[in-house]
C-alpha positions in Angstrom: 31.4 -23.5 -10.4 31.1 -24.6 -6.7 30.8 -20.9 -5.7 27.6 -20.5 -7.8 25.7 -23.6 -6.6 25.1 -22.4 -3.1 24.1 -18.9 -4.3 21.9 -20.4 -6.9 20.1 -22.5 -4.4 19.9 -19.4 -2.0 18.2 -17.4 -4.7 15.6 -20.1 -5.3 14.8 -20.2 -1.5 14.5 -16.4 -1.5 12.2 -16.5 -4.4 10.1 -19.2 -2.9 9.8 -17.3 0.5 9.0 -14.1 -1.5 6.1 -15.9 -3.4 4.6 -17.2 0.0 4.8 -13.8 1.5 3.2 -12.1 -1.6 0.4 -14.8 -1.5 -0.3 -14.0 2.1 -0.2 -10.4 1.5 -2.7 -10.6 -1.5 -5.1 -12.8 0.5 -5.1 -10.2 3.4 -5.5 -7.2 0.9 -8.7 -8.8 -0.5 -10.1 -9.6 2.9 -9.3 -6.1 4.1 -11.0 -4.4 1.2 -14.3 -6.2 2.2 -14.0 -5.0 5.9 -13.3 -1.4 4.5 -16.4 -1.6 2.3 -18.5 -2.3 5.4 -16.7 0.4 7.4 -17.3 2.9 4.7 -21.0 2.0 4.7 -21.1 2.7 8.3 -19.3 6.1 7.9 -21.9 6.9 5.1 -24.7 6.4 7.7 -23.3 9.3 9.8 -20.8 7.9 12.2 -17.7 10.0 12.9 -15.6 6.8 13.0 -16.2 3.1 12.5 -14.0 0.1 13.1 -14.7 -3.4 11.8 -12.7 -6.5 12.7 -13.1 -10.2 12.3 -11.2 -12.2 15.0 -10.8 -15.8 15.7 -10.6 -17.1 19.2 -9.7 -20.6 20.2 -8.9 -22.3 23.5 -9.5 -25.9 24.7 -13.1 -25.1 25.4 -14.2 -22.6 22.7 -13.4 -22.0 19.1 -15.3 -19.0 17.6 -15.2 -16.3 15.0 -16.4 -12.9 16.0 -17.2 -9.7 14.0 -16.5 -6.7 16.2 -17.8 -3.2 15.3 -16.8 -0.2 17.1 -18.9 3.0 16.3 -18.0 6.6 17.4 -20.0 9.7 17.2 -23.6 10.2 16.0 -26.8 11.5 17.5 -28.7 8.3 17.2 -29.8 6.0 20.0 -28.1 2.6 20.7 -30.8 0.5 19.2 -30.6 2.5 15.8 -26.8 2.2 15.8 -27.1 -1.6 16.5 -29.6 -2.0 13.7 -27.4 -0.2 11.1 -24.2 -2.1 12.2 -25.9 -5.4 12.3 -27.5 -4.8 8.8 -24.3 -3.6 7.3 -22.4 -6.8 8.6 -25.3 -9.2 7.7 -25.8 -7.9 4.2 -22.2 -6.9 3.0 -19.5 -8.9 5.0 -18.8 -12.2 3.1 -17.6 -14.1 6.2 -19.3 -16.7 8.3 -19.1 -15.9 12.1 -20.3 -17.1 15.4 -21.0 -13.7 17.2 -21.5 -10.1 16.3 -20.4 -7.5 18.9 -21.3 -3.8 18.4 -19.8 -1.2 20.8 -21.5 2.2 20.7 -21.3 4.9 23.4 -19.4 2.6 25.7 -21.9 -0.1 25.7 -21.5 -3.5 23.9 -24.5 -5.3 22.3 -23.9 -9.0 21.2 -25.9 -11.5 19.0 -25.2 -14.9 17.8 -25.3 -15.9 14.0 -28.5 -17.8 14.7 -30.2 -14.8 16.3 -29.2 -12.5 13.5 -30.5 -14.9 11.0 -33.8 -15.0 12.9 -33.9 -11.3 12.8 -32.8 -10.6 9.2 -33.6 -13.9 7.4 -31.1 -15.6 5.2 -28.1 -13.8 4.1 -27.7 -12.7 0.5 -26.2 -15.2 -1.9 -22.3 -15.4 -1.9 -21.8 -14.0 1.6 -21.5 -17.4 3.4 -18.9 -19.0 1.0 -15.9 -17.3 2.7 -14.5 -18.8 5.8 -13.4 -16.6 8.6 -10.0 -15.4 8.9 -9.1 -18.0 11.5 -9.4 -20.7 9.0 -7.3 -18.6 6.5 -4.7 -18.0 9.1 -4.7 -21.7 9.9 -4.2 -22.6 6.2 -1.5 -19.9 5.8 0.3 -21.2 8.8 0.2 -24.8 7.5 1.6 -23.5 4.0 4.4 -21.6 5.8 5.3 -24.7 7.9 5.5 -26.8 4.8 7.8 -24.1 3.2 9.9 -24.1 6.3 10.3 -27.9 6.4 11.2 -27.7 2.7 13.7 -24.8 3.3 15.4 -26.9 6.1 15.5 -29.9 3.9 17.1 -28.0 1.1 19.4 -26.2 3.4 21.1 -29.6 4.3 22.6 -30.2 0.8 23.7 -26.5 0.5 25.7 -26.8 3.9 27.1 -30.1 2.6 28.3 -28.4 -0.6 29.8 -25.5 1.3 31.7 -27.7 3.7 32.9 -29.9 0.9 34.1 -26.7 -1.0 35.9 -25.4 2.0 37.5 -28.8 2.7 38.8 -29.0 -1.0 40.3 -25.5 -0.7 42.2 -26.5 2.5 43.5 -29.7 0.9 44.7 -27.8 -2.2 46.5 -25.3 -0.1 48.3 -28.1 1.9 49.1 -30.1 -1.3 51.1 -27.3 -2.9 54.9 -28.0 -2.6 57.0 -25.4 -0.9 59.4 -23.5 -3.1 
């Protein structure tokens, strides 16, 4: 029986870790689908390639969320490319952000959220309910930290059981009379 207790606890710890990792993966997949939808919309507009990322930057002085769009190939001018990218992000990407950066033909154009709001008006309903990935990553990091602490706390009794079991085996081996 003592042999199954540590393995049973280990199975529960592995199961809990698996559930945490699956939750993180599912959260990332749903967010990735929204980015791919905006990217596909840009490709449908005639660009050869388009990349869309949401990045969170934090330092002592600055904490900001940025949407970055990189556009490759097309025969349109920079202003038209900017307009298409900014419109796609503004109308389809359900994330609040501080800055939009669009790179096209080696040039980067930027705008703040307030500037975009002034240019395009309020965003469609439901697009500002999601937090940026920085907040999601922070939440996931806290959840993982809690599970690590719980794992360490659970590991102590497992180690005690393993040591106690080894000690009992040693004592049984010494207590046997020599024949």
